[in-house]
C-alpha positions in Angstrom: 0.6 20.0 -6.5 -2.3 17.7 -5.5 -3.6 16.1 -2.5 -4.0 13.3 -1.1 -6.8 13.2 1.8 -6.7 10.4 4.8 -8.3 9.9 8.0 -5.5 9.9 11.4 -6.1 5.8 12.0 -4.9 4.6 8.4 -1.8 6.7 9.3 -2.0 5.3 12.3 -1.9 1.8 11.5 0.2 2.1 8.2 3.0 2.9 11.5 1.3 0.0 13.5 1.9 -2.5 10.5 5.4 -0.9 9.8 6.2 -1.8 12.7 4.9 -5.5 13.4 6.1 -6.8 10.0 10.1 -5.7 11.0 12.5 -7.0 10.5 11.0 -7.2 6.8 8.5 -4.5 4.7 4.9 -4.0 5.7 3.0 -3.6 2.8 -0.9 -3.2 2.1 -3.9 -1.1 -0.2 -6.8 1.3 0.4 -9.7 0.6 -1.3 -12.2 3.0 -1.5 -16.0 1.9 -1.8 -17.6 3.9 -4.4 -20.0 5.7 -0.6 -16.0 7.1 -0.4 -16.3 4.4 2.9 -12.3 3.7 3.4 -11.3 0.6 4.1 -6.7 -0.7 4.3 -5.6 -4.0 4.2 -2.7 -5.3 5.6 -1.0 -7.4 3.4 1.4 -10.7 3.7 4.9 -9.3 2.3 5.0 -13.0 0.0 8.7 -11.7 0.0 8.9 -11.5 3.3 12.4 -9.4 2.8 13.5 -5.5 4.5 14.0 -4.9 1.1 11.5 -5.5 -1.5 7.8 -6.3 -1.0 5.6 -8.3 -3.2 0.9 -8.9 -2.4 0.7 -12.0 -2.9 -1.7 -13.3 -6.2 -4.8 -14.1 -3.7 -4.1 -11.1 -1.6 -4.2 -8.6 -5.0 -8.0 -11.0 -6.1 -9.5 -11.0 -3.0 -9.4 -7.7 -2.4 -9.9 -6.5 -5.6 -13.2 -8.3 -5.5 -13.7 -6.9 -2.2 -13.1 -3.1 -3.6 -15.3 -3.6 -6.8 -16.6 -1.1 -8.1 -14.4 1.2 -5.9 -11.6 3.1 -6.4 -8.0 1.2 -5.5 -6.9 4.2 -4.1 -3.6 3.3 -2.2 -0.3 0.8 -2.1 1.1 1.4 0.5 4.4 -0.1 2.5 7.1 0.7 4.4 10.9 0.6 4.7 13.3 -0.6 7.0 16.0 1.4 6.9 16.1 4.1 3.8 13.5 7.6 3.1 10.6 7.3 2.4 10.8 8.1 -1.3 10.4 5.1 -3.9 13.3 2.7 -4.2 14.1 2.0 -7.4 12.6 -1.2 -7.1 9.5 0.4 -6.5 10.0 2.4 -9.4 10.4 -1.0 -11.0 8.1 -2.7 -9.9 5.7 0.9 -10.6 7.2 0.2 -14.4 5.5 -3.2 -14.8 2.2 -2.1 -14.4 2.0 1.0 -16.0 -0.9 0.9 -18.2 -3.4 1.4 -16.1 -5.8 3.6 -16.0 -5.3 6.2 -13.7 -2.4 5.1 -11.1 -3.2 4.9 -7.1 -1.5 6.5 -4.9 2.3 5.4 -3.1 2.4 6.4 0.5 5.4 5.0 1.9 6.3 5.2 6.1 10.3 5.2 6.7 11.2 2.9 10.2 14.5 4.9 9.5 14.4 7.1 12.2 11.2 8.2 15.2 8.9 9.4 14.1 9.0 7.6 11.7 7.9 9.2 8.4 5.1 8.5 6.3 5.4 10.2 2.5 2.5 10.4 -0.7 3.7 9.5 -3.9 2.3 9.4 -7.1 4.1 7.6 -10.2 2.7 8.4 -13.3 4.0 7.5 -17.0 7.2 9.2 -17.8 8.5 10.8 -21.2 9.6 7.7 -22.5 7.8 4.8 -23.0 10.4 2.7 -21.0 9.5 5.9 -18.3 7.7 6.2 -14.6 8.4 9.1 -12.6 7.7 9.8 -9.1 6.0 12.9 -7.5 5.6 13.8 -4.0 2.0 14.5 -2.8 1.3 16.6 0.5 -0.2 13.7 3.3 -3.4 15.9 4.2 -4.5 14.3 7.4 -8.2 14.2 8.3 -10.9 12.5 11.3 -12.6 10.5 8.8 -13.6 6.7 9.7 -12.0 3.6 8.7 -12.0 -0.3 8.5 -8.9 -1.7 9.5 -8.7 -5.8 7.5 -5.5 -8.3 8.1 -5.2 -10.8 5.4 -3.3 -13.9 5.8 -2.8 -16.8 3.7 -3.7 -20.3 5.1 -4.0 -23.9 3.2 -7.7 -25.3 3.9 -7.9 -28.8 2.0 -4.2 -29.0 0.1 -5.3 -25.1 -1.6 -4.0 -21.9 -0.4 -6.7 -19.6 0.8 -7.1 -15.8 2.1 -8.7 -15.4 5.8 -10.0 -11.8 6.1 -10.4 -10.8 9.7 -11.3 -7.2 11.1 -8.6 -5.3 13.1 
């Protein structure tokens, strides 16, 4: 079984983001710079739904530029009333994005119980060309530093823009 190491501060931030976005699912990304530094971006859930999430393409491009030569490490989102495991909808999203050099980790936060459950997953290509397969991995909590950012969409000069603030 592989593992994912994340600082407690980022786990706490994902739980806080999940609670802040109730009754809807939250979503975001954790990126790793070439130096190893981690940054969590709270993204906007374009769906504004308790059952699915979608990060606006402008925010995806913003994070991609910010991560630059680093790695997309984690895609995270919450489940407001179900367990912290990939849902059929999550697996359909993963299947649409098959073909990347390496899938990032998925972290799911479940608010179905107190305290919230936080679990890490790999979603890799399945046995046949049209499938993906989720595998739970160990989430190892560390005490490292990490940056936290909030992304929001705003209209500037009649065009959608991404605004980033430090949390």
